[in-house]
Structures are given as structure tokens and as C-alpha cells.
C-alpha positions as CSV (number, residue, x, y, z in Angstrom):
1,M,-23.9,31.6,21.0
2,T,-21.2,29.5,21.3
3,R,-19.9,27.2,18.9
4,R,-19.4,23.7,20.0
5,A,-16.0,22.3,19.5
6,V,-15.5,19.0,17.0
7,A,-13.5,15.9,18.7
8,P,-10.5,14.8,17.0
9,G,-11.5,12.6,13.8
10,K,-15.0,14.0,14.0
11,E,-15.0,16.3,10.9
12,R,-17.8,18.6,10.1
13,A,-19.2,18.3,6.4
14,P,-15.9,19.2,4.7
15,L,-15.4,22.6,3.3
16,R,-13.8,21.3,0.1
17,W,-12.7,25.0,-1.1
18,I,-10.4,25.6,1.9
19,P,-7.4,23.7,3.4
20,P,-8.2,20.8,5.7
21,I,-6.0,22.7,8.4
22,L,-8.5,25.8,8.2
23,Q,-11.1,23.2,9.3
24,Q,-9.0,21.7,12.3
25,L,-7.9,25.0,13.6
26,R,-11.9,26.5,13.3
27,D,-12.6,24.3,15.9
28,Y,-9.0,24.2,17.8
29,R,-9.2,23.9,21.5
30,P,-6.6,25.3,23.8
31,E,-6.3,22.3,25.7
32,W,-5.0,20.4,22.4
33,L,-2.1,22.6,22.3
34,Q,0.2,21.1,24.8
35,S,-0.8,17.6,23.5
36,D,0.1,18.7,19.6
37,L,3.2,20.4,21.1
38,L,4.7,17.3,22.8
39,A,3.7,15.1,20.1
40,G,5.2,17.5,17.4
41,L,8.6,17.4,19.0
42,S,8.2,13.3,19.7
43,V,7.7,13.1,15.6
44,A,10.5,15.2,15.1
45,A,12.9,12.7,17.6
46,V,11.7,9.7,15.9
47,A,12.2,11.4,12.5
48,L,15.5,12.9,12.8
49,P,17.7,9.7,12.8
50,T,15.8,8.2,9.6
51,A,16.0,11.7,7.9
52,I,19.8,11.4,8.0
53,A,20.2,8.2,7.1
54,Y,17.4,7.0,4.3
55,P,19.2,9.4,2.1
56,A,22.3,6.9,2.1
57,I,20.2,4.6,0.2
58,V,19.5,7.0,-2.4
59,G,23.0,8.0,-3.0
60,V,22.1,12.1,-1.8
61,P,23.3,14.1,0.6
62,P,21.8,14.1,4.5
63,E,20.2,17.6,4.5
64,V,18.0,16.2,1.4
65,G,16.5,13.3,3.6
66,L,15.9,16.6,6.3
67,Y,14.3,18.5,3.7
68,A,12.2,15.4,2.8
69,A,11.1,15.4,6.2
70,I,10.2,19.1,6.7
71,F,8.8,20.2,3.8
72,P,6.4,17.5,3.3
73,T,5.3,17.2,6.8
74,I,4.4,21.0,6.5
75,A,2.5,20.6,3.0
76,Y,0.8,17.6,4.5
77,A,-0.2,19.6,7.3
78,I,-2.1,22.1,5.4
79,F,-3.6,19.9,2.9
80,G,-3.9,16.5,4.3
81,S,-7.3,15.1,5.5
82,S,-6.1,12.9,8.4
83,R,-5.6,14.8,11.9
84,Q,-3.0,12.6,13.0
85,L,-1.1,11.0,9.6
86,M,2.3,11.9,9.2
87,V,4.7,11.7,6.3
88,G,8.2,11.8,5.6
89,P,11.3,9.4,4.1
90,D,10.6,5.7,4.0
91,S,12.9,2.5,3.1
92,A,10.7,1.3,0.5
93,T,10.3,4.1,-1.5
94,C,13.9,5.1,-0.6
95,L,15.1,1.8,-2.5
96,V,12.6,2.3,-5.6
97,L,14.4,5.7,-5.9
98,A,17.8,4.2,-5.4
99,S,16.6,1.5,-8.4
100,A,15.2,4.1,-10.8
101,L,18.4,6.1,-10.6
102,L,20.6,3.0,-11.3
103,Y,17.7,2.3,-14.2
104,L,18.3,5.8,-15.5
105,G,22.0,5.9,-15.3
106,V,22.4,8.7,-13.0
107,T,25.5,8.9,-10.8
108,A,26.7,12.4,-10.3
109,P,25.3,13.4,-6.7
110,D,24.0,17.0,-8.0
111,E,22.7,15.1,-10.9
112,R,20.8,12.5,-8.3
113,V,19.1,15.4,-6.5
114,T,18.0,16.6,-9.4
115,V,16.3,13.7,-11.1
116,V,14.8,12.8,-7.3
117,A,13.6,16.0,-7.0
118,A,12.0,16.0,-10.4
119,L,10.5,12.6,-9.5
120,A,8.8,13.9,-6.3
121,V,7.2,16.7,-8.4
122,I,5.8,14.6,-10.7
123,T,4.5,11.6,-8.4
124,G,2.9,14.6,-6.5
125,V,1.2,15.8,-9.8
126,L,0.5,11.9,-10.4
127,C,-1.5,11.8,-7.3
128,I,-3.3,15.4,-7.6
129,L,-4.8,13.5,-10.9
130,A,-5.5,10.2,-9.4
131,G,-7.5,11.8,-6.7
132,A,-9.2,14.3,-9.1
133,A,-10.3,10.9,-11.1
134,R,-11.1,9.5,-8.0
135,L,-8.5,6.4,-8.4
136,G,-7.9,5.7,-5.2
137,F,-8.9,2.4,-5.5
138,I,-6.0,1.6,-7.5
139,A,-4.2,1.0,-4.2
140,D,-6.5,-1.5,-3.4
141,F,-4.3,-3.9,-6.0
142,L,-1.5,-4.0,-4.2
143,S,-3.1,-6.2,-1.3
144,R,-1.9,-6.5,2.1
145,P,-0.3,-10.0,1.7
146,V,1.5,-8.8,-1.3
147,L,2.6,-5.3,0.5
148,T,3.9,-7.8,3.2
149,G,5.9,-9.9,0.9
150,F,7.1,-6.8,-0.9
151,L,8.2,-4.7,2.5
152,A,10.1,-8.1,3.4
153,G,11.9,-8.4,0.7
154,I,12.6,-4.5,0.8
155,A,14.1,-5.3,4.5
156,V,16.5,-8.2,3.3
157,D,17.8,-5.6,0.3
158,L,18.1,-3.3,2.8
159,I,20.0,-5.4,5.2
160,I,22.3,-6.7,2.7
161,G,23.1,-3.0,1.5
162,Q,24.1,-2.2,5.1
163,I,27.2,-4.8,4.8
164,G,29.7,-2.0,3.6
165,R,28.5,0.6,6.5
166,L,28.8,-2.1,9.2
167,S,32.1,-3.1,8.3
168,G,34.0,-0.7,6.4
169,L,34.3,-2.6,3.0
170,A,33.8,-1.1,0.0
171,I,30.9,-3.3,-1.5
172,Q,30.6,-3.0,-5.3
173,A,28.2,-5.9,-6.2
174,K,24.4,-5.8,-6.1
175,G,21.9,-8.2,-6.0
176,L,21.3,-10.9,-3.0
177,I,24.1,-13.2,-3.2
178,R,27.2,-11.4,-4.7
179,P,27.5,-8.8,-2.0
180,I,27.3,-11.5,0.8
181,V,30.2,-13.5,-1.5
182,E,32.4,-10.3,-1.9
183,A,32.2,-9.2,1.8
184,L,33.5,-13.2,2.8
185,S,36.3,-12.8,0.3
186,E,37.4,-9.7,1.5
187,I,36.9,-10.5,5.4
188,G,40.4,-9.9,6.2
189,D,39.9,-6.0,5.5
190,V,37.1,-5.5,7.8
191,H,37.7,-2.3,9.8
192,A,37.6,-3.4,13.5
193,V,36.4,-0.2,15.0
194,T,33.7,0.5,12.3
195,T,32.7,-2.9,12.9
196,A,32.6,-2.5,16.7
197,V,30.4,0.7,16.3
198,G,27.9,-0.2,13.8
199,L,27.2,-3.7,15.7
200,G,27.4,-2.1,19.1
201,L,24.7,0.3,17.8
202,L,22.7,-2.3,16.4
203,V,22.7,-4.8,19.1
204,M,21.3,-1.9,21.6
205,L,18.6,-1.2,18.9
206,R,17.1,-4.6,18.7
207,V,17.5,-4.7,22.5
208,L,15.6,-1.7,23.1
209,R,13.3,-2.6,20.3
210,R,12.1,-5.5,22.5
211,L,12.4,-3.9,25.9
212,A,11.1,-0.4,25.3
213,P,9.2,-0.3,21.8
214,R,8.1,3.5,22.5
215,F,11.6,4.6,23.3
216,P,13.1,6.7,20.4
217,A,16.3,4.5,20.3
218,P,17.3,5.5,16.9
219,L,17.7,8.9,17.9
220,L,19.5,7.7,21.4
221,A,22.1,5.5,18.7
222,V,22.5,8.9,16.7
223,V,23.5,10.7,20.0
224,I,25.4,8.2,21.2
225,G,26.8,7.9,17.6
226,I,28.1,11.4,17.9
227,G,29.3,11.0,21.5
228,L,31.8,8.2,20.3
229,G,32.9,10.1,17.2
230,A,33.5,13.4,19.4
231,V,35.3,12.0,22.3
232,F,37.0,9.0,20.7
233,D,37.9,10.9,17.0
234,L,36.6,8.2,15.2
235,Q,37.5,9.9,12.1
236,G,41.0,9.7,13.1
237,H,40.9,5.7,13.7
238,G,39.8,5.5,9.9
239,V,36.0,5.5,10.6
240,R,34.2,7.0,7.8
241,M,31.7,10.0,9.1
242,V,28.5,11.5,7.8
243,G,30.0,14.8,7.7
244,A,28.2,18.5,8.1
245,I,25.4,19.6,6.7
246,S,24.9,23.1,5.0
247,G,22.4,24.6,7.4
248,A,20.9,26.6,4.8
249,V,17.1,26.4,4.2
250,P,17.0,25.7,0.2
251,T,14.9,27.8,-1.6
252,V,11.8,27.1,-4.0
253,A,13.0,25.7,-7.6
254,L,11.7,23.5,-10.5
255,P,14.0,20.8,-10.7
256,V,14.9,20.0,-14.5
257,P,17.0,17.1,-15.2
258,Q,19.1,17.5,-18.3
259,N,20.0,13.9,-19.2
260,V,16.9,11.8,-18.8
261,E,14.3,11.3,-21.1
262,P,10.7,12.6,-19.9
263,G,9.1,9.2,-20.5
264,D,11.7,7.6,-18.7
265,L,10.9,10.1,-15.5
266,L,7.1,9.6,-16.0
267,L,7.6,5.7,-16.0
268,T,9.6,5.7,-12.9
269,S,7.3,7.9,-11.2
270,F,4.4,5.7,-11.7
271,S,6.6,3.0,-9.7
272,V,7.4,5.5,-7.4
273,L,3.8,6.4,-7.0
274,L,2.4,2.6,-6.7
275,V,5.1,1.8,-4.0
276,S,4.5,5.1,-2.0
277,F,0.8,5.4,-2.2
278,G,0.2,1.8,-1.9
279,A,1.9,1.4,1.4
280,G,0.9,4.9,2.5
281,I,-2.5,4.3,2.5
282,I,-2.4,0.9,4.3
283,T,-0.9,2.5,7.0
284,A,-3.6,5.6,6.9
285,R,-6.4,2.7,6.7
286,S,-4.5,0.7,9.5
287,F,-4.1,3.8,12.0
288,G,-7.7,5.0,10.7
289,A,-9.4,1.5,11.6
290,R,-7.7,1.2,15.0
291,Y,-8.9,4.7,16.2
292,H,-12.3,4.2,14.1
293,V,-11.1,7.3,11.7
294,P,-12.4,6.9,8.6
295,V,-9.8,7.0,5.5
296,D,-10.6,8.2,2.0
297,A,-8.0,7.3,-0.4
298,N,-9.0,10.0,-2.7
299,R,-8.7,12.7,-0.3
300,E,-5.6,11.1,0.9
301,L,-3.9,11.5,-2.7
302,F,-4.3,15.0,-2.7
303,G,-2.4,15.4,0.8
304,F,0.0,13.2,-0.6
305,G,0.5,15.1,-3.9
306,A,1.0,18.2,-1.9
307,A,3.4,16.7,0.3
308,N,5.6,15.2,-2.6
309,I,5.5,18.5,-4.6
310,A,6.4,20.5,-1.7
311,S,9.3,17.8,-1.3
312,G,10.7,18.1,-5.0
313,L,10.5,22.0,-4.9
314,F,12.7,22.2,-2.2
315,G,15.2,19.8,-3.5
316,A,14.2,16.5,-1.5
317,F,12.8,13.2,-2.6
318,P,9.3,11.6,-3.0
319,I,7.7,10.3,0.6
320,T,4.7,8.6,2.0
321,S,3.2,8.2,5.3
322,S,5.1,6.9,7.8
323,D,4.0,4.3,10.6
324,S,6.4,4.9,13.1
325,R,5.9,8.9,13.2
326,T,2.4,8.3,12.9
327,A,2.2,5.7,15.7
328,V,4.4,8.1,17.8
329,N,1.9,10.8,17.1
330,Y,-0.9,8.5,18.3
331,L,0.6,7.2,21.5
332,V,1.5,11.0,22.5
333,G,-1.7,12.2,22.0
334,G,-1.3,14.5,18.9
335,K,-4.9,16.0,18.3
336,T,-4.5,18.0,14.9
337,Q,-2.0,18.7,12.2
338,V,-0.7,21.3,14.3
339,A,1.6,18.7,15.7
340,G,3.0,18.2,12.0
341,L,3.6,22.1,12.1
342,F,5.4,21.8,15.6
343,A,7.8,18.8,14.2
344,A,8.6,20.5,11.2
345,T,9.8,23.4,13.1
346,A,11.8,21.3,15.5
347,L,13.5,19.8,12.4
348,I,14.2,23.5,10.8
349,V,16.0,24.2,14.1
350,I,17.9,21.4,14.1
351,T,18.9,21.9,10.2
352,L,19.8,25.4,10.9
353,F,21.7,25.2,14.2
354,A,22.8,21.7,14.8
355,G,24.0,20.6,11.6
356,G,27.4,21.0,12.1
357,I,27.3,17.9,14.7
358,L,26.9,15.2,12.3
359,A,30.5,15.6,11.1
360,Y,31.1,13.4,14.3
361,L,28.4,10.9,13.1
362,P,29.8,7.6,12.1
363,V,28.3,5.9,8.8
364,A,28.1,2.7,10.8
365,A,25.6,4.5,13.2
366,L,23.3,5.2,10.1
367,G,23.9,1.7,8.9
368,A,23.0,0.3,12.2
369,V,19.9,2.7,12.0
370,L,18.9,1.4,9.0
371,A,19.5,-2.4,9.5
372,S,17.4,-2.1,12.5
373,A,14.6,-0.7,10.4
374,A,14.5,-3.1,8.2
375,V,14.1,-5.8,10.6
376,D,10.8,-4.3,11.6
377,L,9.8,-4.5,8.0
378,V,9.7,-7.9,8.1
379,D,5.8,-8.9,9.6
380,V,6.6,-12.4,10.8
381,P,3.4,-12.5,12.8
382,R,1.4,-11.3,9.4
383,L,3.2,-13.9,7.2
384,A,2.6,-16.7,10.0
385,M,-1.1,-15.8,9.8
386,L,-1.2,-15.9,6.1
387,W,0.3,-19.5,6.3
388,R,-2.6,-20.4,8.7
389,I,-5.6,-18.5,7.0
390,S,-4.4,-18.6,3.2
391,R,-1.7,-20.8,1.5
392,V,-2.5,-19.2,-1.4
393,E,-1.7,-15.7,-0.3
394,F,1.0,-16.6,1.7
395,C,2.5,-18.1,-1.9
396,L,1.7,-14.3,-3.5
397,A,3.7,-12.7,-0.4
398,I,6.4,-15.1,-1.2
399,V,6.8,-14.3,-4.7
400,A,6.7,-10.6,-4.2
401,L,9.6,-10.8,-1.6
402,V,11.7,-12.9,-3.7
403,G,10.8,-10.8,-6.6
404,V,12.3,-7.7,-4.8
405,V,15.3,-9.8,-3.6
406,V,16.1,-11.6,-6.8
407,F,15.3,-9.2,-9.5
408,G,15.5,-5.9,-8.0
409,V,13.0,-3.2,-6.3
410,L,11.5,-1.6,-9.5
411,Q,11.0,-5.4,-11.0
412,G,10.0,-6.8,-8.0
413,T,7.2,-3.8,-7.7
414,A,5.9,-5.0,-11.1
415,L,6.1,-8.7,-10.0
416,A,3.9,-7.7,-7.0
417,V,1.5,-5.9,-8.6
418,G,1.3,-8.8,-11.2
419,A,1.0,-11.2,-8.8
420,S,-2.0,-9.3,-6.8
421,L,-3.8,-9.2,-10.3
422,V,-3.3,-13.0,-11.0
423,H,-4.7,-13.8,-7.7
424,L,-7.7,-11.3,-8.3
425,L,-8.3,-13.0,-11.7
426,W,-7.8,-16.4,-10.6
427,L,-10.6,-15.7,-8.0
428,G,-13.0,-14.0,-10.5
429,S,-12.4,-16.6,-13.0
430,R,-13.5,-19.5,-10.8
431,P,-16.8,-17.5,-9.0
432,R,-18.7,-19.6,-6.5
433,D,-21.7,-20.9,-7.1
434,A,-24.5,-23.2,-5.7
435,L,-27.7,-25.3,-6.2
436,L,-30.6,-24.3,-4.7
437,G,-33.6,-26.6,-3.1
438,R,-36.1,-26.7,-0.5
439,R,-36.0,-28.1,3.4
440,P,-39.2,-30.4,4.4
441,G,-42.2,-27.8,5.6
442,K,-40.3,-24.7,4.3
443,P,-41.4,-22.8,1.3
444,E,-37.9,-20.8,0.8
445,L,-35.0,-22.2,-1.1
446,Y,-31.6,-22.9,0.6
447,K,-28.1,-24.1,-0.6
448,L,-28.0,-28.1,-1.2
449,H,-24.3,-27.8,0.1
450,H,-24.8,-26.2,3.2
451,H,-28.0,-27.9,4.6
452,A,-28.1,-31.7,4.9
453,D,-31.9,-32.1,4.7
454,A,-32.5,-29.8,1.6
455,E,-33.3,-31.7,-1.6
456,P,-33.9,-30.1,-5.4
457,V,-37.4,-29.6,-6.6
458,P,-38.2,-32.6,-8.6
459,G,-37.7,-31.0,-12.2
460,L,-35.9,-28.0,-11.6
461,L,-32.5,-27.1,-11.3
462,I,-31.8,-23.6,-9.9
463,Y,-28.2,-22.1,-10.4
464,L,-26.9,-19.8,-8.3
465,L,-23.8,-17.7,-9.2
466,Q,-22.2,-15.9,-6.9
467,G,-19.9,-13.0,-8.6
468,P,-19.6,-11.0,-12.0
469,L,-20.1,-12.8,-14.9
470,V,-17.4,-11.3,-17.6
471,F,-14.9,-12.6,-20.3
472,F,-12.4,-14.2,-18.2
473,N,-15.2,-16.4,-16.6
474,A,-18.0,-16.7,-18.9
475,D,-16.6,-20.0,-20.4
476,Y,-16.0,-21.4,-17.2
477,V,-19.4,-20.6,-16.0
478,K,-20.7,-21.9,-19.3
479,G,-19.3,-25.5,-19.0
480,R,-20.4,-25.5,-15.4
481,M,-24.2,-24.6,-16.4
482,L,-24.4,-27.4,-19.3
483,E,-22.5,-29.9,-17.1
484,L,-25.3,-29.5,-14.2
485,V,-28.1,-29.8,-17.0
486,D,-26.7,-33.1,-18.6
487,G,-28.9,-35.1,-16.2
488,A,-32.2,-33.0,-17.0
489,Q,-35.2,-34.1,-19.2
490,A,-37.1,-32.6,-21.8
491,G,-39.7,-30.4,-20.0
492,D,-37.4,-29.8,-16.8
493,W,-36.6,-25.9,-15.9
494,F,-33.1,-24.8,-15.3
495,V,-33.3,-21.2,-13.5
496,L,-30.4,-18.8,-13.3
497,D,-30.4,-16.9,-9.9
498,G,-29.0,-13.9,-10.7
499,S,-29.1,-12.0,-7.4
500,A,-25.3,-11.7,-6.9
501,I,-24.6,-11.0,-10.2
502,N,-23.9,-7.5,-10.3
503,H,-22.2,-7.3,-13.7
504,L,-22.5,-8.8,-17.7
505,D,-20.4,-8.3,-20.3
506,S,-20.4,-9.0,-24.2
507,S,-18.7,-12.3,-23.8
508,A,-20.9,-13.4,-20.6
509,V,-23.9,-12.5,-22.7
510,E,-22.9,-14.6,-25.6
511,A,-22.2,-17.5,-23.1
512,L,-25.8,-17.5,-22.1
513,E,-26.8,-17.3,-25.6
514,D,-25.1,-20.6,-25.9
515,V,-26.5,-21.8,-22.9
516,H,-30.0,-20.9,-24.0
517,A,-29.7,-22.2,-27.4
518,E,-28.5,-25.9,-26.2
519,L,-31.4,-26.3,-23.1
520,S,-33.8,-24.9,-26.1
521,R,-32.3,-28.2,-27.9
522,R,-32.8,-30.5,-25.0
523,G,-36.2,-29.4,-24.8
524,I,-35.5,-27.6,-21.4
525,S,-36.6,-23.9,-20.3
526,F,-34.0,-21.4,-19.7
527,A,-35.4,-18.8,-17.1
528,V,-33.8,-16.0,-15.1
529,A,-34.7,-14.8,-11.3
530,D,-33.9,-11.8,-9.6
531,L,-31.1,-10.2,-11.9
532,H,-30.4,-6.8,-11.4
533,R,-31.2,-3.8,-13.3
534,L,-27.6,-3.2,-15.2
535,P,-27.2,-7.1,-16.0
536,R,-30.3,-7.1,-17.2
537,G,-30.0,-4.0,-19.3
538,A,-27.1,-5.8,-21.1
539,M,-29.4,-9.0,-22.2
540,E,-32.1,-6.3,-23.1
541,R,-29.7,-4.7,-25.6
542,S,-28.7,-8.2,-27.3
543,G,-32.0,-9.6,-27.9
544,L,-31.1,-12.4,-25.0
545,A,-33.9,-11.3,-23.0
546,D,-36.5,-11.1,-25.9
547,R,-35.7,-14.8,-26.9
548,I,-35.9,-16.1,-23.2
549,G,-39.4,-14.5,-23.2
550,A,-40.6,-12.0,-20.4
551,S,-42.7,-14.7,-18.8
552,M,-39.5,-16.4,-18.1
553,F,-38.0,-13.3,-15.7
554,F,-38.9,-13.4,-11.9
555,H,-38.3,-11.5,-9.1
556,S,-37.0,-14.4,-7.2
557,A,-35.7,-17.8,-7.1
558,E,-39.0,-18.7,-5.0
559,E,-41.1,-17.1,-7.7
560,A,-39.6,-19.0,-10.4
561,A,-39.9,-22.6,-8.3
562,A,-43.8,-21.6,-7.8
563,A,-44.3,-20.8,-11.6
564,F,-42.8,-24.2,-12.4
565,E,-44.8,-25.8,-9.8
566,Q,-48.1,-24.5,-11.2
567,Q,-46.8,-25.2,-14.4
568,Q,-46.4,-28.8,-13.4
569,G,-49.9,-29.0,-11.9
570,R,-48.4,-29.2,-8.4
């Protein structure tokens, strides 16, 4: 009996005791091999330029970026839950690392490599612990609008950081305005050849990005840069070069920084985790939604954790999912993570046998690649959409952008998360509500503000609260309820429709106690309809349910209305 193969993205029941790659190989089709090979080589072509460029952000050698593109890709291919997602270095995570090294006071190159590798291992362990505790939902607190603004701020910071590489100037100032002022004050010292190479490649990258978005333009920029450096001896003309890489594969070692407090490392790792996983899970979900592949954030945490641990053990820095590499994998037709293994193999071959050619690569070419990548981080269409749909969310995006640019990446991360939480609390503190009534000739209840012909039942006020009732909105809801009963008469009923209340905490119970006491003082009956089991349990444990009385609890608002009308003899 032959076994039916499983199409990509359609997993069988997960076998959690074996790595996901074995589940993919179990049903692997021979015809997928060519697609995975082509996808893997294409991913390697896209990954190479950024793998060489991004270490410059962190201040570590180029080979560290290559290691970060190789070993995490292998680890994620084995332990990651997605068949098509690709991981590797990204600009946002690298800028967080650069700010972290500045915060930790780490300046020596060797010490920087050790610290970022340690951060990768700690971040990976935190990912796995978070996945085991099913804390994947935490990534949801970095909302898409806030992340859009955050990445735009990262882009501005990254572009400013390329001024020195594209001009040949030694820019020392940090921040938004001071580097620009310093560059303008030293404009007479701009190195013409460096600027010509950098700006020329940058213009080429932007033109190709517009005319042929699927073309691996960054790879072409690197190839052209190497060609220019070799043919015209750019180093002899004063152009700074990247320099050859060692060409050796590192051995596995546990990085142990000597001059950094463990608490500082742990705190910094939380920042790295939040940004890298927050951006990574959004990439995963975006591509998953586009290709109808479900994404489990908790399972992704295990894959990201394994990838980061592998990165750190091989002397590289933290990584996340890559939208460009993932997009290429999808577009070329990668079927499984075998494509990731092919990509890693291609990068290993380049590292071992082609590292010497980087001696001819101008630093200005890397500046052009980074500046072009930064421009792509600014999602102008999404910002415009936010402006049209929700001015509040647009303002949150701008707050995140300004926070990164003005206060720095680490502080901007905290501000972005804080802005998300403030927005969430603001929404929850003013929950939507409605009064219910009847339409002529219909027994059902309708929201009065939705139907012009709906009218309240005389003597009966039915209040629908649409959301949880908790400590930060309890006083507001209590005020709303008492405001609504100001015109009520003795003998009337106030019915709380609890069909949309999924949680009550102690503060909410106390607020309802106050409402019940005030209504009793006015001679108005208080009833509760369609309250879920858990919120009702909170009322019962507090004794409020007994004070209201079992006869005033109803299965639905319609049932409460019928009981009121029966009592009134209607």
C-alpha cells in the first residue's frame, strides 16, 4: 500500500518527539528536489550581500554575518515549524544589537563578537522557554502599526549611519541631527571616488528595485563593487575596503563575556527577543496568510530559539525571519526546508573558497546595500492606509518612529511597546456599550443606535456591555450605568446584558456592588442576563449574586424583558 504524499503546508498530525524536518522528509516528493535546489541557491544569492553588510551595523567582522546566515538557517531548517520561512540577519535586530553594545560599553572587536554571540544564545534560550510556556501571544503586543513606525525609525537611523560609508568621512556623532551637522561641517573632506561608487550603486539598486523587484540587485551591487575594486585598484585611490575573510568554519563554543554583568545581558536579550521575534512572527504570519499556511507563534518560538542558539554557539549574532529571503523562497517555488539546507550549503562554499575576493569590495558598496535596504523598511503605503483608517494608530506609528530616531533603538523599543500597551488599555478603558429595545412587531431586542425605529421597553433599561469588565474600566462603566438610570423611576428594572462580558475581576465586582446598592436605594431592580460561567462565578464567590437574587438572573435579555413585562401585567 503506497503512502499518500502531503502537499507543502498541509502537515499531518505533528509528531512532537521528532524534528519537523523529518516530518517533511517523510513525505518528500522527488519532483520537489529541483524546486528546493533552485530556491536554495536563490536564497543564498539574496542572503550573501546582507550577510556581509549587516555586521557593519554591529561593528563586527563580515564573517560573523556569514555565520549568522549559515548556521541559524540549518538549525531552523531542522527545528522550525514552517516549510518555507527563512531566517538570518536583519537590520532592526542589528541596530538593537548596536545600541545594546553601546549601552553595555563594549568597544573592543573581539569582545563585541563574544557579547553578541552570548546574546544570541540567551535569546534562543528565552525563545524556547517562552514557547514551552506558550507565551507566543506576547508578540501580539507589538502591534503592526507600531512595528511599521518602529521599522521606519530603524530605516532613518540606518540611513544616517551610512553617511560615513558613502562619503568617506569619519562621522563620530550619534543621533539624528548631529551626524548630519558633522557631515555638512566636513563636506570639503568628502572622498570623491568613495562617494561616486557608493551613490552610483545606490541609484542602481533603487532603479532595479523599481523596475525589476524580484532581481537580486544587492548581489549585483556586490559583484560590481568587487569588479570596480579589482579593475581600478580603488584601495590605491583611498577607498576603504571590506577586507578578506578568514575562510574557516568556526568551531562550536559557548560564548562567555568577561566584562559584562549577567543581569545586563539578560535585560538586553529581552529587548532583542521582543524586536526579533515581534518582526519575525509578523513576517511569518504575513506570508502564511498569503499562502494559506497557518502559523503557530509558540511553535515558531522553538524554531527561532534553535536558530539563535546555533548562531551564538558558532560565534554569530541574534537573527530573525527574513522577509526578502522568505519572499524569494516562495516566488522561486521552495517546497520544504531542504531549500534552506541548500542555501546554507551554498553560503558555506562561498565562505570557504571565495572569502578572499571581499578584499576588493568597497565599504561604500555595503553602505549602498544597507541604505537601499533601509529605504525598503519605510512602508509608505501602510502609513497612508493607517492615516485613512485610524488616525490613532497612525499617531502610534509616528510615536514609535520618533522614539527610535530621537531616543535610540533600545529606548525606542520600550517606547513602541509602551505605546502599544497604552493604546490597548485606552481601548479597554472605554468599552463599547449599547442600550437595547424592540422594533415594531418584533419580539427580539435590537441596539437602539443601530435601528431608528427601535424603542426602549417602557420602564425597562437594558444595558449591553461589549467587553471585559476589569479594574481599569470599572469606574468608567459604573459611571455610565448610573448616568443611564438617572431618569429611571422606582419600580423600573435595569438589566445588565452580560453576553459580551468574558471576564470580571474584583474591582469590577465592587463596581457592580455599588451600582446594585444605588439602584436598591432608588427602588430600581437590578437584573443580569446571559452572563458567562466564569464572570458569574466571580459574582457568586463575592456574594453579589445572592444579594441580587437567583430570580434576577436570566438566560437572555429577551427572557429578562419577558419577565419584566409579566410582572407589570403587560
